[in-house]
C-alpha positions in Angstrom: 108.2 -5.3 -27.0 106.6 -2.5 -25.4 105.3 0.7 -27.4 106.6 3.6 -25.8 103.4 6.0 -25.7 104.1 9.9 -26.7 103.2 12.1 -23.9 100.2 14.6 -24.8 100.6 17.9 -25.2 99.1 19.3 -22.3 101.7 17.0 -20.6 104.5 17.8 -22.4 103.9 21.6 -21.7 104.1 20.8 -18.0 107.3 19.1 -18.1 108.6 22.0 -20.3 107.4 24.8 -18.2 108.4 23.1 -14.9 112.0 22.2 -16.3 112.7 25.6 -17.5 111.9 27.2 -14.2 113.7 24.8 -12.1 116.6 25.2 -14.3 116.4 29.1 -14.3 116.0 28.7 -10.4 119.3 26.2 -10.2 121.2 28.7 -11.9 120.5 31.8 -10.1 121.0 29.9 -6.8 124.7 28.7 -7.6 125.3 32.5 -9.0 123.7 34.1 -5.9 127.1 34.6 -3.8 128.8 36.0 -7.1 126.2 38.6 -7.6 125.9 39.5 -3.5 129.5 40.2 -3.4 129.7 42.6 -6.4 130.9 46.2 -5.3 129.1 49.3 -5.6 130.7 50.5 -8.9 129.7 46.8 -10.5 125.9 47.3 -9.3 126.2 50.9 -11.0 127.2 49.4 -14.4 124.5 47.2 -14.4 122.0 50.5 -13.7 124.0 52.4 -16.4 123.4 49.6 -19.1 119.2 49.3 -17.9 119.4 53.0 -18.3 120.7 52.9 -21.9 118.6 49.7 -23.0 115.4 51.8 -21.8 116.6 54.8 -23.9 117.4 52.4 -26.9 114.0 51.2 -27.0 112.0 54.0 -25.7 110.0 54.6 -28.8 109.5 50.6 -29.0 108.1 51.2 -25.2 105.7 53.7 -26.6 104.3 51.6 -29.6 104.1 48.1 -27.5 101.6 49.7 -24.8 99.8 51.8 -27.3 99.0 48.6 -29.2 98.5 46.7 -25.9 95.9 49.0 -24.5 96.1 52.3 -26.7 98.0 54.3 -24.2 98.9 57.6 -24.8 102.8 58.0 -25.6 103.0 60.9 -23.6 101.6 59.1 -20.5 104.2 56.3 -21.5 106.5 58.8 -21.0 105.3 60.4 -17.5 104.3 57.2 -15.9 106.4 54.3 -17.5 109.9 55.8 -18.7 110.4 58.8 -16.6 109.7 57.7 -13.2 112.0 54.2 -14.0 114.8 56.2 -15.4 114.2 58.4 -12.1 114.6 55.5 -10.2 117.7 54.1 -11.9 119.4 57.9 -11.4 118.8 57.8 -7.7 120.4 54.6 -7.3 123.3 55.3 -9.0 123.9 58.0 -6.9 123.2 56.6 -3.7 123.9 53.1 -3.6 127.5 53.3 -2.7 126.1 54.8 0.5 123.3 52.6 1.0 125.8 49.7 0.9 127.9 51.1 3.6 127.5 49.3 7.0 125.4 51.4 9.4 127.0 51.8 13.1 124.8 52.1 16.1 125.2 52.7 19.6 126.5 50.1 21.9 125.1 49.3 25.4 127.8 50.6 28.5 127.9 47.0 29.8 129.1 45.6 26.2 131.5 48.6 25.8 134.2 48.5 24.4 132.5 46.5 21.8 131.4 48.0 18.4 127.6 47.3 17.0 126.7 47.9 13.1 124.2 46.8 10.9 125.3 45.7 7.3 122.9 45.2 4.2 123.3 41.9 2.5 121.2 40.7 -0.4 118.4 38.5 0.1 119.5 36.4 -2.7 116.9 35.1 -5.5 114.0 36.9 -5.9 110.7 36.6 -7.9 109.2 39.8 -9.1 105.7 39.4 -10.4 104.3 42.5 -12.4 100.6 43.9 -13.1 99.3 45.0 -16.6 98.2 48.5 -15.7 101.8 50.0 -15.7 103.5 47.0 -17.5 107.2 48.5 -17.6 107.5 50.6 -14.8 106.1 48.4 -12.0 108.6 45.5 -13.4 111.6 47.9 -13.7 111.3 49.9 -10.0 111.5 46.5 -7.8 114.0 45.5 -10.1 116.3 48.4 -9.7 116.0 48.0 -6.4 116.7 44.3 -6.6 120.1 45.0 -8.6 121.2 48.0 -6.5 120.6 45.5 -3.6 122.7 42.8 -5.2 120.1 39.9 -5.6 119.5 37.7 -8.8 116.0 38.1 -10.1 113.3 36.0 -12.0 110.7 37.9 -13.5 106.8 37.1 -14.1 105.6 39.7 -16.5 101.6 40.1 -16.7 99.8 38.1 -20.2 97.8 41.0 -20.8 100.3 43.1 -22.5 101.9 40.8 -24.7 103.6 43.6 -26.7 105.3 45.2 -23.8 106.0 41.7 -22.3 107.8 40.7 -25.3 109.8 43.9 -25.2 110.7 44.0 -21.6 112.1 40.2 -22.3 114.1 41.2 -25.2 115.6 44.0 -23.2 116.5 42.4 -20.4 118.0 39.3 -22.1 120.4 41.7 -24.2 121.8 43.0 -20.8 121.7 40.3 -18.4 122.7 36.7 -18.5 119.9 34.2 -17.3 122.0 33.3 -14.1 121.2 36.6 -12.8 118.1 38.1 -14.4 115.8 36.2 -16.5 112.2 37.3 -17.8 109.9 33.7 -17.5 107.0 33.2 -19.1 103.6 35.1 -18.6 101.4 32.2 -18.4 99.7 31.1 -15.1 100.6 27.9 -14.9 104.4 29.1 -14.7 103.4 31.7 -12.3 101.8 28.8 -9.9 104.9 26.7 -9.9 107.2 29.5 -9.6 105.5 30.3 -5.7 106.2 26.5 -5.1 109.6 27.4 -5.1 111.9 28.9 -2.2 112.4 32.2 -3.1 114.4 34.4 -0.8 111.6 37.1 -1.1 108.3 37.5 -3.5 107.7 40.9 -4.7 104.2 41.4 -6.3 102.2 44.0 -7.4 98.5 43.4 -8.3 94.9 42.6 -6.7 94.2 42.1 -2.7 92.8 38.8 -3.6 95.9 37.7 -5.6 97.8 39.1 -3.0 96.4 36.7 -0.4 97.3 33.9 -2.3 100.9 35.2 -2.8 101.3 35.5 0.8 100.0 32.0 1.5 102.4 30.3 -0.9 105.1 32.3 0.4 104.5 31.0 4.0 104.9 27.6 2.9 108.6 28.2 2.5 108.6 31.3 5.1 109.5 33.6 2.4 109.4 37.3 2.7 106.9 39.4 0.5 106.3 42.5 -0.5 103.1 43.0 -1.5 102.1 46.4 -3.5 97.9 45.9 -3.8 95.2 48.5 -4.1 91.8 49.4 -2.9 89.4 52.2 -3.0 91.5 55.5 -2.5 89.2 58.3 -1.7 89.4 62.0 -2.3 87.8 63.9 0.7 86.9 67.7 -0.9 86.7 69.8 2.2 84.3 73.0 2.4 87.4 75.1 2.7 88.9 74.6 -0.9 88.6 76.4 -4.1 86.8 74.3 -6.4 88.2 75.9 -9.8 91.5 75.2 -8.8 91.4 71.6 -7.6 89.0 69.8 -9.6 91.3 69.3 -12.4 93.5 67.8 -10.3 90.8 65.5 -8.8 89.8 64.5 -12.6 93.5 63.5 -13.6 93.8 61.2 -10.5 90.6 59.8 -11.8 91.3 59.4 -15.7 94.8 58.6 -15.7 95.7 55.5 -17.5 91.9 55.2 -18.1 91.1 54.9 -14.6 93.5 51.6 -14.2 95.8 52.9 -11.7 96.3 51.4 -8.1 96.8 54.9 -6.4 94.0 56.3 -8.8 91.0 58.3 -7.0 88.2 55.4 -6.9 85.8 57.8 -5.2 85.4 61.5 -4.2 83.5 62.8 -1.0 82.6 66.2 -1.4 81.2 68.7 1.1 77.7 70.1 0.4 78.6 73.4 0.1 80.5 72.6 -2.5 78.7 69.5 -4.1 77.0 71.3 -7.2 80.2 73.3 -8.0 82.2 70.6 -8.0 80.1 68.6 -10.6 79.8 71.9 -12.8 83.4 71.9 -12.8 84.4 68.3 -13.1 81.9 68.0 -16.3 83.5 71.2 -17.9 87.1 69.9 -17.0 86.3 66.6 -18.8 85.8 68.9 -21.9 89.1 70.6 -21.3 90.9 67.1 -21.0 89.2 65.5 -24.0 86.9 67.3 -26.5 83.4 68.7 -26.2 81.3 65.1 -26.5 81.7 61.5 -26.7 82.9 61.2 -30.1 86.2 63.5 -29.4 86.7 61.4 -26.1 86.7 58.4 -28.2 89.2 59.7 -30.8 91.4 61.2 -28.4 95.3 60.1 -28.6 95.4 60.7 -24.7 92.6 58.4 -23.5 93.5 54.6 -23.0 91.3 51.9 -23.0 90.6 49.2 -20.7 92.9 46.2 -20.8 90.3 43.3 -21.4 86.9 42.0 -21.8 86.5 40.8 -18.2 87.4 44.2 -16.9 85.2 46.0 -19.2 82.3 43.8 -18.6 82.7 44.2 -14.9 83.0 47.9 -15.0 79.7 48.1 -17.2 77.6 45.9 -15.3 78.6 47.9 -12.1 77.6 51.3 -13.5 74.3 49.7 -15.2 73.5 48.2 -11.8 73.8 51.7 -9.9 71.9 53.5 -12.4 69.4 51.1 -11.8 69.1 51.4 -8.0 69.1 55.4 -8.4 72.6 56.8 -9.6 72.7 59.4 -11.9 75.1 59.6 -14.9 76.3 63.4 -14.8 78.4 63.1 -17.8 79.8 60.2 -20.0 78.4 56.7 -19.2 79.2 55.5 -23.3 80.8 51.9 -23.5 81.9 50.1 -26.8 82.8 46.6 -26.4 84.9 46.5 -29.8 87.4 48.8 -28.5 86.7 48.5 -24.7 86.2 51.8 -24.6 84.6 53.5 -21.7 84.3 57.1 -21.8 85.0 59.3 -18.9 82.5 58.9 -16.6 80.9 61.1 -13.4 78.1 59.7 -11.4 76.2 61.7 -9.1 73.4 60.5 -6.6 75.7 57.8 -5.0 75.3 56.9 -1.7 77.6 54.2 0.6 75.2 50.8 -0.5 75.9 51.6 -4.1 77.9 48.9 -6.0 79.8 51.3 -7.3 81.2 51.6 -3.6 81.6 48.0 -2.8 84.9 47.0 -4.9 87.9 49.4 -6.2 86.7 50.2 -10.0 89.9 50.8 -11.9 88.3 52.2 -14.6 87.5 55.8 -15.7 84.4 56.1 -13.5 83.9 58.4 -10.7 81.5 58.0 -8.2 80.7 61.4 -6.3 79.2 61.6 -2.6 77.8 64.3 -0.8 78.7 65.0 2.9 77.5 67.5 5.6 80.4 67.2 8.1 83.9 66.1 8.4 82.6 63.2 10.5 80.4 62.0 8.1 82.9 61.6 5.5 85.4 59.9 7.9 82.8 57.7 8.8 82.8 56.6 5.1 86.7 55.9 4.8 86.9 54.2 8.3 84.2 51.8 7.2 86.5 50.3 4.0 89.3 48.3 3.9 92.6 50.8 4.4 93.4 52.2 0.9 96.7 52.5 -0.8 96.4 56.3 -1.3 94.1 59.2 0.0 93.6 62.5 -1.1 92.8 65.7 0.8 91.8 68.9 -0.8 91.7 71.4 1.8 93.1 74.9 2.7 92.0 74.6 6.3 95.1 72.9 8.5 92.7 71.6 11.2 90.8 69.6 8.7 93.4 68.1 7.2 95.0 67.3 10.7 91.6 65.8 11.7 91.5 63.7 8.2 94.8 62.7 8.6 94.5 61.6 12.2 91.5 59.9 12.0 92.0 57.5 8.8 95.1 55.1 7.5 96.3 54.8 4.1 99.7 53.6 2.5 100.2 57.4 1.5 98.3 60.7 1.1 98.6 63.7 -0.7 97.2 67.1 0.4 95.6 69.3 -2.8 96.8 66.6 -5.4 96.7 63.1 -6.5 99.1 60.3 -7.4 102.2 63.0 -7.4 103.6 61.6 -4.3 104.8 58.6 -6.3 107.2 61.2 -8.5 109.5 61.5 -5.1 111.7 58.5 -4.6 112.6 59.9 -1.0 108.8 58.9 0.3 108.3 55.7 1.1 105.4 53.6 -1.6 103.8 50.8 -0.2 100.2 50.1 1.8 98.9 49.1 4.9 96.9 45.8 5.7 94.2 45.2 2.7 96.4 47.7 0.4 99.9 46.3 0.8 102.8 45.0 2.7 105.9 46.6 3.0 107.3 49.7 1.0 109.7 50.7 -1.6 111.4 53.5 -4.0 114.8 54.6 -3.7 116.2 53.7 -0.2 113.4 52.1 0.7 113.3 49.9 -2.2 117.2 49.1 -1.8 116.2 47.9 2.0 113.2 45.7 0.7 115.9 43.6 -1.1 118.0 43.7 1.6 118.4 41.9 4.8 119.7 43.9 7.9 122.3 42.1 9.6 123.0 42.8 13.3 126.8 42.4 13.7 128.3 42.9 17.0 132.1 43.1 17.0 132.6 42.1 21.1 135.7 43.0 22.7 137.5 40.7 24.7 137.9 43.5 27.2 133.9 43.3 27.5 133.6 42.0 31.2 131.4 39.4 30.4 132.9 36.9 32.7 130.8 38.7 35.3 127.6 37.0 33.9 129.1 33.4 33.8 128.0 30.9 36.4 128.3 30.3 39.2 125.8 32.8 40.1 126.7 34.8 43.0 125.3 37.6 44.8 127.4 39.5 43.2 126.5 38.3 39.9 122.7 39.1 41.3 123.6 42.5 42.0 125.7 42.9 38.7 122.6 42.0 36.9 120.7 44.9 38.8 123.1 47.4 38.2 123.2 46.9 34.6 119.5 46.7 34.4 119.0 50.1 36.5 122.1 52.4 35.4 123.9 50.8 32.4 121.3 49.6 29.6 
């Protein structure tokens, strides 16, 4: 008699999570055509349900993110709930129009045929969300996916467990698992999901992980949308009013504790405005959070660094920069127990500083001085293309010169981050900062395949192009090329 040996716990876990991924993936594959054939009113009903569930759990969302990384309730409303509900409203209002076939011109030699583009759902999609905006950056692509008529598997962040648990509960209340399902947040599950032949993968996170996602997707020729990040600069021109713009620069740095993919990573300030900018931005820190570090630390409006790894990275980077000559103008306070880093402004920074090597993703703002615009442009051009670029100037020639000599996912003139509030603008990166875009109609298209349809008329004289090829055929082809195409 052979005695059966029970599998080890780790083996059982591997079997269990793989079985669950397989099970949900198979269920959604079987259901995808049902969802693909839903009408506009059915998709609107689903979006309405999503809107209502957000309203139902709005207070729980504030509490969850407060518990995850002490995010202010006001910032939860501003950056998580409001953008999400606005995306839903926009989709509800427009999805019927988005779904309509689009007529396009037909070349003369194919007349009287008709040409159009139809928008078909991609199928079963994978949405991988980040921790910095753990609700909005899951929900925004999900809204687009629902509007486009897809099934979706969702992998949320494991760094924001309270928010992840709440999202899981909310989704399970309104969607069957063969349409939308929140999966386990652990890394093993995510890695195994990447082996599946999804019809589209939507990822928000770091460029390094984005490379991994793209490599995995390539094995199945899966299309991807990658929303990444990078060192997004603010250029403060000589032709600007420091008093009116500095609070906007600071907000673009400290929102969400500096943990924003389109947050200002560093500031390039013209030498004529440099001293005034440093003086003003220090006073703005006080206006935002109080008179000193004690006030900043107890402020209900300033959140914490998400985990020890990021906290230690930021602390080590700043210490290294100071050793190499950087000067802390204000802040520089750390509390590892709370993962608290104060709002910090650093001057005497040059392009070789440790602060200028990687995206900071924290409340530390390096400030660099430049003497002419060409010098500032060279600094921006020397780095990977950022997700956002911010220009603070009242001079249109300067603005156009910067736009013409830089590349970024998006740009804002005399402000920061606010472009995310307009669903009529595409949001996405370029090269190192991302691939593809979304929001509003752009999100619908990201989760749709634009299918070319030619309704060929029986009256179209295609026989003139068929063999046997004669001089008449040659002349007819030449005629088409010259006059009819």
